[in-house]
Structure formats: structure tokens, C-alpha cells
C-alpha positions, 0 to 999 in steps of 0.5 A: 494432758499435754506437757510442754516438754516432748512431741506427741510423737515422742510421747507415743514412742515412750508409751509404746516402749513402756508397753513393750517392756511390760509386755517382754517382762510378762512374756519372755521369762516363762518363754526362756524358762520353757526353752532352757527346760527343753534344752536340758531335756535334750542334753540328758538324752545324748 
């Protein structure tokens, strides 16, 4: 499954970048959302 363009290293980096972006899309929004919830709760206590 080797194409002529790009070295194996570049392919590995692209694969890692894609996996990382999928990971971020899966995990970052809930973390940001819960952090915003905690911040708004904190501001209401002031």
C-alpha cells in the first residue's frame, strides 16, 4: 500500500496528526464545556 509520494515517515506523521485531531474532536469539547460550567458556577458564587 505504498504510494510514490511521501516517505513512510511523512505518512506516519500524517496518520498521527489525523488520529490526534480525531482525539481532540472527541475529548476537548466536553472538557471545555465542563470547564465553562465550573467557571460560570464560580462567577455566580462571587
